[in-house]
N, C-alpha and C positions, 0 to 999 in steps of 0.2 A: 494444550498447544506446546509444541516444541519451542524452546527459547534458549538464548544465550545471554548471560549477564556479565558485564564488565564494569570496572570503575566503582567509585563510592560517592555518596552524596545524595541529593534529591534524585528521585527516579525519573527517567525518561524512557518511554516505551516507543519503539520504532516499528511502524507497520507498513509493509510493502504492498504493491498493487497486484492486480490480476495477473496470473501466470508467474508471479515472482517468488522470492523466498527471503529468508532473513539476511542473506548476504547483500541484497540490493542496496541497503542503506548502511553498509559496513563502514564506508568512508566517513559518513557523518558520525557514526558511533565512535570511531577512533578520535575524531576531533572533539568529542564531548566527554570522554571517559576520564579525563584528568579532574573533572569537576563534578561529574554526575555518575550515578549508577545507571548504566545504559542497558536496556533489555531489548534485544532484537528477537522478533517473533516470526515463526512460520504460521501464518493464518491457517485455519482448517482447510483441507483439500489442497494444501500447498506444502512443499518441502517435506519434512519428516513429521508433520502433524497429522492428526487423525483425519480420516476421510468421512465427511458428512454427506449423507444422501440429500439433505436439505440444509441450506444456510441462508440466513437473512440478517438484517442489521440489528434486530432485537437480540437474536441468539449470539451474534458476533460481539455485540457490546457487552452482553453478560459474560462471554468468554474472557473479555479483557478484565472485567472486575474479578472473575475467578482467578485469573493470572496474578493480579495484584494481591489477592488473598494468599495464594501459594507462596509468594515472596514476602508476605507479611508487610505489605506496603499500604499505607493509609491513603496517600494521594500521589499522583504522578502527572508529569507532563506527557501529553500524547502527541506524537508526530507521525503523520501518515501521508503516503504518496498515492494518488489516484484512488483505487478502491480502498486502500488502507486509510486514506484521508476520510473517506466516508465512514469507515469503521470508527475512526477516532472521533468524528463529529457525532455519530450516533451514541457512542459511549459518553461523551461530554453532555449531550442532551438528556440521556436516560439516567445517568449517574453523576450529576454535576458535583456532588460532594466528594467524589473520588478523583477529580481532575483539577490540577493546578493551573494548567494552561493548555491550549490547543493550537497545533499547527497543521493545516491542511495544504498539501502541495499539489497544485494544478488539478483541483477538483472542486466542484461546487455542490451545495446541498440541494440538488435537483435531480429529476429523472432524465436520463439520456436516451437518445435513439440508439438502436442496435448499430454497433460499429466494429464488432470483433468476429463476425461470421466468417470472414475470409481466413482468420487465424484458426478458428475452430476447424474449418474444413481442411486447412493445410495440415494441422496436427493429426487429424483423423486419417489423412491420406498417407502418412508416413508408414511404410511396411515394417513395423517394429520387429516382428518375429523373424524377418528375413535379413535384417541389417547385420553387417559384419563390422561396420565402422561408423563413427560419428559423422564422418564426411558424407556418407551415403544419406544420412538424415538431413544434413545441410543441403545436399543436392535436391532432395525431395521437397523441402520447404521452398527452395529457390524456384523449382519448377511449378510450385503452387502460387508463385507471385509474391512471396515474402522477401522483403529486402534483407540484406546481409546482417545489418545491425540488429534487427528484430529477431532474425533467425538465431543469431548467436545468443541472444537473451533467452529465447525459448528453449534452446538446447541445453541450458543449465539444468533443465528438468529431466534430461535423458539419463537413464542409469542402465548399466550392463546387467544382463541376466545370463543364466547358463547357456541359453540359446537366444540370440538376438538382444533386444533392448526393451525397456518399458519406460513409461512416463512416471516420474515420482509423484507428480500432481495427480489428483483425481479428475481426469479430463471429463469423464461422463457426468460426475457430480457437478462440476463447474458449469457445464453446458446446461444441465437441468435447472440449476439455480440462477443462471445468467439473467433472466428477466427481473428477478428480485435484486440482483447486484447492480443493474443499471437503473433500477427504480430508486425511489426515495420516500419512505413512509413517515418521515419526521418533520414534514414541512410546517406542522402546527406547533412544534416544540421549540423552546428557546434555551440557549446556553449563554448566561450573562458573564462568564469568565473571560479572561484575556485570550484573544484569538488572533492568529496570523493566517491570512490567506496569501499564499505565495504562488505566483503563476509564471509560466514560461511566456515570454513575449510573443513567440511565434505559435503558441498553442491555441486551439479553439475550445479547450475544455472549460475555461473560465473567461467569460466575456463581460462587456459592460452591461449587457442585458440581464446578467445574473446579480447585479449590484444590490437591487432592492430586496431580492429574496435572501441574499446573504445577510444583509444588515437586519432584516426582520428576525432571522433565526439566531444571529450572532451579533447583537448590538454593540458589544465591546470589541469590535474587529478593526484591525489595521491590515492594509493590503499592500503588497509589494510585487513588482514585476522584475524578472531577470531577463533583460533583453538579450537577444542572440541565442535563445534556447527555445525548445519546443516542450513536448510533454515530459521528456526525460531530462528535465532541468538539473536534477541532482547529479547526473552523469556527464552532462555537457559543460556545466560550469560549477564543479564541486566546491571550489574554494569560496566562491561568492555564496552559493547555497548554504554551506556550512557556517559561514560568518553571519549571515542574516539570521539563521535559526539560533545560533549561539548567542547573539546579541539579544534576541527576543526572550529566550529562556532566562538569561541572566537578569533581565528586568523583572521577571515574574517568579523568582525562586521562592519556594514555600518556607 
């Protein structure tokens, strides 16, 4: 996996969500790197990482351990947003000896209903080979009903080619793997280490109905809500998001 390391100290691995890349949590990285070695990762099929025809949480959690081995890191804190939070949770459950603590931002250890079909359809509808500007791609996404903020996020994946543009992410691979990514195979597993579940107050990704499931799998959990935010809590209130995570990591340094 493509990654960038900065800072020194106990290791913190930052994992982005679906359609994202290692820049998504850059603001958090900058707030932590005075005290920690912060590793930002492009997950497979995203950014500059390898394209996988199949990806699931067992393989992704193994990829996190392989990354730690590459950096010669014995244990690390794992922080993930959305799908990245699921990767972090799976790695903690599958390889608890390698994890100092866990932060999952606005995601629960459950299977979700399909909620990204509109985005996949919009991305596939962009006439990549015919584009002459990024604005044309923005217009195409808008015409498919994608709001401006989401479109700007998605367009971070657009890269110029000799003729037209292409997606840096493996769109076909993500679509093929999507049922596994919204699923959750680890409901029978437990991670007993320190865990923070951080949710957006206006988001429906983590609800009260998830509480028992979360506590069963992560018994040493604390939960916090950032009011006035939705699923993109790290972008909507970055100072609060960074402070809460920084305080949690400080309590659980290895």
